[in-house]
C-alpha positions as CSV (number, residue, x, y, z in Angstrom):
1,M,0.0,0.0,0.0
2,L,1.1,3.6,-0.5
3,F,0.1,6.4,1.8
4,L,0.2,10.2,1.8
5,A,1.8,11.8,4.8
6,G,-1.0,11.9,7.4
7,G,-2.3,8.4,6.5
8,A,-4.5,8.9,3.4
9,E,-4.1,5.8,1.2
10,V,-3.2,6.4,-2.5
11,P,-5.2,4.2,-4.8
12,H,-3.3,1.3,-6.4
13,W,-3.9,2.7,-10.0
14,C,-1.7,5.7,-9.4
15,R,1.5,4.1,-8.1
16,N,3.4,3.5,-11.4
17,L,2.9,6.2,-14.0
18,D,5.9,5.7,-16.3
19,A,4.0,4.0,-19.1
20,E,0.5,5.3,-18.5
21,P,-1.2,7.3,-21.2
22,N,-3.4,9.1,-18.6
23,A,-0.5,9.9,-16.2
24,E,-1.3,13.6,-16.3
25,A,-4.9,13.0,-14.9
26,V,-3.6,10.7,-12.2
27,I,-0.9,13.3,-11.2
28,G,-3.7,15.8,-10.9
29,Q,-5.7,13.5,-8.7
30,L,-2.6,13.0,-6.4
31,F,-2.3,16.8,-6.0
32,E,-6.0,17.0,-5.3
33,L,-5.7,14.3,-2.6
34,Q,-2.7,16.2,-1.1
35,A,-4.8,19.5,-0.9
36,R,-7.9,17.7,0.4
37,H,-6.0,16.0,3.2
38,D,-3.6,18.9,3.8
39,C,-0.6,16.6,3.8
40,G,2.7,16.0,2.1
41,L,3.1,14.1,-1.1
42,I,6.5,12.6,-2.2
43,L,6.9,11.9,-5.8
44,A,9.9,10.3,-7.5
45,T,10.3,11.3,-11.1
46,H,12.7,11.9,-14.0
47,D,10.3,14.4,-15.5
48,P,11.4,18.0,-15.0
49,E,8.0,19.4,-16.0
50,L,6.3,17.4,-13.2
51,A,9.0,18.5,-10.8
52,K,8.2,22.2,-11.6
53,Q,4.6,21.6,-10.2
54,C,6.0,20.7,-6.8
55,D,6.6,23.1,-3.9
56,R,10.0,21.6,-3.1
57,V,12.4,19.6,-5.2
58,I,15.2,17.5,-3.8
59,Q,17.6,16.1,-6.5
60,L,19.7,13.0,-6.0
61,G,23.0,12.3,-7.8
62,D,25.0,9.1,-7.3
63,G,22.8,8.2,-4.3
64,V,23.3,11.4,-2.4
65,I,21.3,14.6,-2.1
66,A,22.7,16.9,-4.9
67,S,20.5,20.0,-4.3
């Protein structure tokens, strides 16, 4: 199971978005869940456009925090 900070469960259909044609809609729903439950949301992505939508971005390089 996957949970948002604060305990709200994330539905199983939005856990792996790499090959999903409707990933944009699912990402929107994740942000809506975050707002509705007033909690944190952690995303791991290689998509710089998605990262721009986040309040905070932590980049990793070679297994360590790069920024």
